[in-house]
C-alpha positions as CSV (number, residue, x, y, z in Angstrom):
1,X,2.8,0.9,27.2
2,X,-0.7,2.2,27.0
3,X,-3.7,0.1,25.6
4,X,-7.0,1.6,24.7
5,X,-10.0,0.8,22.6
6,X,-12.3,2.6,20.3
7,X,-15.2,1.5,18.1
8,X,-16.7,2.8,14.9
9,X,-19.0,1.7,12.2
10,X,-20.0,2.3,8.6
11,X,-22.7,1.0,6.3
12,X,-20.4,-1.5,4.5
13,X,-18.6,-2.9,7.5
14,X,-18.4,-3.2,11.2
15,X,-15.2,-2.0,12.7
16,X,-13.6,-2.4,16.2
17,X,-10.1,-1.2,16.8
18,X,-7.8,-2.1,19.7
19,X,-4.6,0.0,19.6
20,X,-1.3,-0.6,21.4
21,X,1.1,2.3,21.6
22,X,4.9,1.9,21.4
23,X,7.8,4.1,20.4
24,X,8.8,3.5,16.7
25,X,12.4,2.8,15.8
26,X,12.7,5.5,13.1
27,X,13.2,8.5,15.5
28,X,12.2,9.6,18.9
29,X,9.3,11.6,17.4
30,X,7.8,8.7,15.4
31,X,5.1,6.8,17.3
32,X,3.6,3.5,16.2
33,X,0.4,1.7,17.0
34,X,-0.4,-1.9,16.3
35,X,-4.1,-1.9,15.4
36,X,-6.5,-4.8,15.6
37,X,-9.7,-4.2,13.7
38,X,-12.6,-6.2,12.3
39,X,-14.2,-6.3,8.8
40,X,-17.2,-8.4,8.1
41,X,-16.5,-10.8,11.0
42,X,-12.7,-11.2,10.3
43,X,-10.0,-9.8,12.4
44,X,-7.1,-7.9,10.9
45,X,-3.9,-6.4,12.3
46,X,-2.5,-3.2,10.9
47,X,0.2,-0.7,11.9
48,X,-0.1,3.1,12.3
49,X,2.9,5.4,12.3
50,X,3.1,9.1,12.8
51,X,5.2,11.9,14.2
52,X,3.7,13.0,17.5
53,X,5.8,16.2,17.6
54,X,4.4,17.6,14.4
55,X,1.9,20.3,14.7
56,X,-1.6,20.1,13.2
57,X,-3.2,17.5,11.0
58,X,-1.3,16.0,8.0
59,X,-2.0,13.8,5.0
60,X,-2.4,10.1,5.5
61,X,-0.9,7.3,3.4
62,X,-2.1,3.7,3.2
63,X,0.5,1.0,2.7
64,X,-0.5,-2.3,1.1
65,X,1.8,-5.2,1.7
66,X,3.4,-7.7,-0.7
67,X,1.9,-11.1,-1.3
68,X,3.7,-12.4,1.8
69,X,1.3,-10.5,4.0
70,X,1.5,-7.8,6.6
71,X,5.2,-8.1,7.6
72,X,8.1,-6.0,8.9
73,X,8.8,-4.6,5.4
74,X,5.3,-3.0,5.2
75,X,5.7,-1.6,8.7
76,X,9.1,-0.1,7.9
77,X,7.5,1.7,4.9
78,X,4.9,3.2,7.3
79,X,7.7,4.4,9.6
80,X,9.6,5.9,6.7
81,X,6.5,7.8,5.7
82,X,5.9,9.0,9.2
83,X,9.5,10.3,9.2
84,X,8.6,12.3,6.0
85,X,5.7,14.0,7.8
86,X,2.8,11.8,7.0
87,X,0.6,9.5,9.1
88,X,0.8,6.1,7.5
89,X,-1.2,2.9,8.0
90,X,0.2,-0.4,6.9
91,X,-3.0,-2.3,6.5
92,X,-3.7,-6.0,6.4
93,X,-5.5,-7.6,3.5
94,X,-5.3,-11.3,4.6
95,X,-6.4,-11.4,8.2
96,X,-4.5,-11.6,11.5
97,X,-1.9,-14.3,11.6
98,X,-1.7,-14.9,7.9
99,X,1.9,-14.3,7.1
100,X,3.5,-16.5,4.5
101,X,7.1,-17.9,4.7
102,X,6.8,-19.9,1.5
103,X,5.7,-18.8,-2.0
104,X,3.1,-21.4,-2.1
105,X,1.4,-20.1,1.0
106,X,1.8,-16.5,-0.3
107,X,0.1,-17.5,-3.5
108,X,-2.8,-19.1,-1.6
109,X,-3.3,-16.1,0.7
110,X,-3.2,-13.7,-2.3
111,X,-5.7,-15.7,-4.3
112,X,-8.1,-16.0,-1.3
113,X,-7.9,-12.3,-0.6
114,X,-8.3,-11.2,-4.2
115,X,-10.9,-13.7,-5.4
116,X,-13.7,-11.3,-4.6
117,X,-13.2,-7.6,-5.6
118,X,-16.0,-6.5,-3.3
119,X,-14.1,-8.1,-0.4
120,X,-10.9,-6.4,-1.5
121,X,-12.6,-3.0,-1.6
122,X,-14.3,-3.5,1.8
123,X,-11.0,-4.3,3.5
124,X,-9.3,-1.4,1.8
125,X,-12.0,1.0,2.7
126,X,-12.1,-0.2,6.3
127,X,-8.4,0.7,6.6
128,X,-8.9,4.0,4.9
129,X,-11.6,4.9,7.4
130,X,-9.3,4.0,10.3
131,X,-6.6,6.2,8.9
132,X,-8.9,9.1,8.2
133,X,-10.3,9.0,11.8
134,X,-6.8,9.1,13.4
135,X,-6.4,12.3,15.4
136,X,-3.3,13.4,13.4
137,X,-4.8,13.0,9.9
138,X,-6.5,15.5,7.6
139,X,-9.2,13.2,6.3
140,X,-9.5,15.0,3.0
141,X,-5.9,14.2,2.0
142,X,-5.3,10.5,1.6
143,X,-2.9,8.5,-0.7
144,X,-2.2,4.8,-1.1
145,X,0.9,2.9,-2.1
146,X,1.4,-0.8,-2.6
147,X,4.1,-3.3,-3.3
148,X,3.8,-6.4,-5.5
149,X,0.3,-7.7,-4.6
150,X,-0.3,-4.4,-2.9
151,X,0.5,-2.5,-6.0
152,X,-2.3,-4.3,-7.8
153,X,-4.6,-3.5,-5.0
154,X,-4.1,0.2,-5.0
155,X,-4.3,0.4,-8.8
156,X,-7.7,-1.4,-8.6
157,X,-8.9,1.0,-6.0
158,X,-8.1,3.8,-8.5
159,X,-9.9,1.9,-11.2
160,X,-13.0,1.6,-9.0
161,X,-13.1,5.3,-8.4
162,X,-12.1,5.3,-4.7
163,X,-11.5,8.9,-3.5
164,X,-7.7,9.2,-3.2
165,X,-5.3,12.0,-4.0
166,X,-2.5,9.7,-5.2
167,X,-1.8,6.0,-5.9
168,X,1.7,4.5,-6.2
169,X,2.4,1.0,-7.4
170,X,5.9,-0.5,-6.7
171,X,6.6,-3.6,-8.8
172,X,2.9,-4.4,-8.8
173,X,0.9,-6.4,-11.3
174,X,-0.6,-4.1,-13.9
175,X,-3.2,-6.4,-15.5
176,X,-6.7,-6.5,-14.1
177,X,-10.2,-7.7,-14.9
178,X,-11.3,-4.2,-13.9
179,X,-10.9,-1.6,-16.6
180,X,-10.6,2.1,-15.8
181,X,-13.4,4.3,-17.2
182,X,-13.1,7.8,-18.4
183,X,-13.8,10.3,-15.7
184,X,-13.8,7.7,-12.9
185,X,-10.1,7.6,-11.9
186,X,-9.6,10.3,-9.3
187,X,-6.0,10.1,-8.1
188,X,-2.7,10.9,-9.8
189,X,-1.0,7.5,-10.4
190,X,2.7,6.6,-10.3
191,X,3.8,3.2,-11.4
192,X,7.4,2.0,-10.9
193,X,8.2,-1.3,-12.6
194,X,11.3,-3.3,-13.5
195,X,12.2,-3.7,-17.2
196,X,13.3,-7.3,-16.5
197,X,10.4,-8.2,-14.2
198,X,9.2,-11.6,-15.4
199,X,6.1,-11.3,-13.3
200,X,5.1,-8.0,-14.9
201,X,5.8,-8.5,-18.6
202,X,5.9,-5.8,-21.2
203,X,2.3,-6.4,-22.4
204,X,1.0,-5.5,-19.0
205,X,3.0,-2.3,-19.1
206,X,1.7,-1.3,-22.5
207,X,-1.8,-2.4,-21.6
208,X,-1.9,-0.2,-18.6
209,X,-0.6,2.8,-20.5
210,X,-3.4,2.4,-23.1
211,X,-6.0,1.7,-20.4
212,X,-5.1,4.9,-18.5
213,X,-4.9,7.0,-21.7
214,X,-8.4,5.8,-22.7
215,X,-9.6,6.6,-19.2
216,X,-8.0,10.1,-19.3
217,X,-6.2,9.3,-16.1
218,X,-3.1,11.1,-14.9
219,X,-0.4,8.3,-15.1
220,X,3.3,8.5,-14.7
221,X,5.1,5.2,-15.4
222,X,8.8,4.7,-14.7
223,X,10.5,1.6,-16.2
224,X,13.9,0.6,-14.7
225,X,15.9,-1.3,-17.4
226,X,17.3,-4.6,-16.3
227,X,15.6,-4.5,-12.9
228,X,13.7,-7.5,-11.5
229,X,10.6,-7.9,-9.4
230,X,10.7,-6.8,-5.7
231,X,13.4,-4.2,-6.3
232,X,12.3,-2.1,-3.3
233,X,12.8,-4.9,-0.7
234,X,16.3,-5.5,0.6
235,X,15.2,-9.0,1.6
236,X,14.5,-10.0,-2.0
237,X,17.9,-11.4,-2.7
238,X,17.7,-13.9,0.2
239,X,14.3,-15.1,-0.9
240,X,15.5,-15.4,-4.5
241,X,18.3,-17.7,-3.4
242,X,16.2,-19.8,-1.1
243,X,13.3,-20.4,-3.5
244,X,15.0,-19.8,-6.8
245,X,12.7,-16.9,-7.7
246,X,13.5,-14.2,-10.3
247,X,13.5,-11.3,-7.9
248,X,16.2,-9.0,-6.6
249,X,16.7,-5.8,-4.6
250,X,18.0,-2.8,-6.6
251,X,19.2,0.1,-4.5
252,X,19.1,2.7,-7.3
253,X,15.6,1.8,-8.4
254,X,14.4,1.6,-4.8
255,X,15.8,5.1,-4.1
256,X,14.6,6.7,-7.3
257,X,11.1,5.3,-6.9
258,X,10.9,6.5,-3.3
259,X,12.1,10.0,-4.3
260,X,9.6,10.1,-7.1
261,X,6.8,9.2,-4.7
262,X,7.8,11.8,-2.2
263,X,7.7,14.5,-5.0
264,X,4.3,13.3,-6.0
265,X,2.9,13.5,-2.4
266,X,4.4,17.0,-2.0
267,X,2.7,18.1,-5.2
268,X,-0.8,16.6,-4.5
269,X,-0.8,17.6,-0.9
270,X,0.6,21.2,-1.2
271,X,-2.8,22.8,-1.8
């Protein structure tokens, strides 16, 4: 195991990264780095995954976690992306050590993190800079995908005009106090939502469609009939049983949304 440090800075934040290298479980070629970094005096822990046998620089993808926090599921998505040929960074929106095991804690962490949109953007942009500065990444080709809470985060980054090639929301909240403005939304957007998701009701779906139409944004929205919240996460069924939550894993929706995302990335990064 090799440990090394590097530092960097930008006008909006001070960033210091300590990286620990270890082999990733996805394949022999996928390497992973646990990354500790600092944003505005708070320490965060992220996870970088990439194929070290691939030649040249490749697109980077940011992965934003569910409301539970930066957990194993988020890391697994980064590893899957690395196996697909991307460098992925599963970022941390809460701060090191903030990982919820109960919905009440998850709700508190989410509210604290999202209470200030300037703070949300600063944390996202710090992670984006880390990803862009990785040796394997083409800094001009960056996408972001998020799950649940993370889906809302990446959509809001698109609304705020962050320079991204693509944004993907998996069962994320679609309502926001921020409204997209015409000409401001840069990425192509994919939204995957469950038709029976009680946390993302139909008025949010229709509201997003109208908002993005008015903003002249490139939106693809896929609705899976009868599918509940958290459909991409195989651990959702256990959580639903333990806490009596209206969530469930759906293998078909999980596979189809992943395949649609890979097609999107192939299209936007093929230039």
